[in-house]
C-alpha positions, 0 to 999 in steps of 0.5 A, a space after each residue: 485469486 483470493 486472500 482469506 483471513 479467518 477470524 475468531 470472536 477474540 480476533 475481532 477485539 484484537 484488531 489494531 489500526 497502526 498508529 501511523 506509517 511504517 517506514 519498513 513497509 513504505 520502503 519495500 513498497 516504494 521499491 515496487 513503485 519505482 520498478 512498476 508502471 501502476 499508479 502513474 497519476 500519483 507516483 510519477 512526480 516522486 519517481 522523477 524526483 528520486 530516481 537520480 538519488 537512488 543509492 547504488 546500495 539499493 541493489 541489496 534491497 532489490 535483490 531481496 524484493 523483486 518487483 513482483 511476487 514474494 519479498 523476504 518477510 524479514 524486511 518488514 518486521 513488526 515493531 509496534 512503532 513503525 519508526 525507521 530506527 525500530 525497524 533497523 534494530 529489528 533487521 539487525 537482530 534477525 535470527 539466522 533461522 529466519 534469514 535462511 527460511 526467508 531466503 530459501 522461500 525467495 529462491 523457491 518462489 523466484 526460480 532462475 533468478 540470479 543469487 548474488 554472493 552476498 546473499 550467501 553471507 546473509 544466509 549465514 547470519 554474518 553480522 557485517 552483512 546485516 550491517 551492510 543491509 541496514 546501511 542500505 535501508 537507511 541510505 535509501 530512506 534518507 535519500 528517497 523517503 525522508 524528504 516526503 515523509 511528512 506529506 506521506 504521513 499526513 495522507 496516512 493520518 487522513 486514512 486513519 481518521 476515516 477508519 476511526 469514523 467507520 469503527 465508531 459507526 459500525 465497529 470492526 466489521 464496517 472497517 473490514 468491509 470498507 478496507 479495500 474495494 475488493 473486501 468481502 466480510 462475512 464472519 468469520 472470513 475476510 476475502 480480498 483480491 490477492 496475486 495468489 490464493 493465500 489463507 491466514 488463520 488468526 487463531 486469537 492473535 488479532 490483526 494489525 491493519 497497516 495503512 500504506 502510501 506506497 501500497 497499490 492494488 491489492 493489500 499485502 500480507 506476510 507469508 510466514 504464518 508464524 509471524 504477527 499477522 499484518 495486513 498492509 493496505 493501500 490508502 486513497 491518495 490525493 494528487 495535491 499532497 504537499 511536497 511531492 507533486 512537481 510545479 508542473 504537476 501542481 499547474 495541471 492539478 489547478 487546471 483540472 480543478 478549474 475544468 471539473 471543480 474541486 470535488 469532481 476532480 477529487 472524485 475522478 482521482 479517487 476512482 483512479 485509485 482503484 475500482 470502487 462502489 459508490 459507497 466506497 467512493 463517497 467514503 474515500 472523498 468524504 462526501 454524501 452518497 448522493 453527491 458521489 452518485 451525481 458526480 459519477 454520472 457526470 464523469 461517466 457521461 463525459 467518458 472519464 469513468 465507466 460503471 459496471 453493475 455487479 449484482 446489487 452494487 455498481 463498480 466505477 473505474 477510470 477510463 484511459 481518457 480519464 487517466 490521461 486527463 489526470 496525468 495532464 497529457 
């Protein structure tokens, strides 16, 4: 299944790379990570640390954001800043028509899912219920996100630097074609893997590219075509991002570095972030193409990754043995 984004010439000049992490997107996608198994090598330490701290009010958020599939668009408003305060203000100001539209969509796309009574009050646009939801968002952020925000932002900044480098080298077409391992760019259409077939027609509105730490697998877009077009995409993570990996995790990482060497360990981690070509891998780790090729040969010979040829390109993927090594099992 495929996401297709249709550009005009004007849209290419109106692409905007977000200035940093967006708190509302990270909250939504972190809730997915808490309830889904993907990304163990990156998120296991965070999950262990925050699960005891998840506030009871987070139930309001999971009511609106199932572990898979559609989540209410109004949970991730486009504010231009990405700051939590701006997101909360926009959430409190959500119109009754937007609430009803998104909640109807939520019910339609998740048939048979229980609908708590409070959602009826939310659909009616009750201000006290919106305040309750805003408080739940703030409480979850304070307990589960704020302690890690600086480290998260540092990885987002690393991704933004890579995108700026691609922009300088080849313009927005190079940024788009290297945005994700599944990205296929041929003007005027960007193709990306997606959980369902979905088309976005930009029609001169441009596109916000939102790097996300907690996004995993395919990028994520808003469903409603009338909203500002945003594409949240997963960054390449490193296991040693400050402040999140446990002491045991840091010990395992040191052992992994001693075993493989720093660059080769980073290459293995980068492949574990999702299947990628050698060119994409080199960009993720910021190493020359020949160096990336040499390391993939060694890792493949050791049974830690596999390599599959797809036409003129190859795709590297981590093996179960490679994942076990990363997880320290």
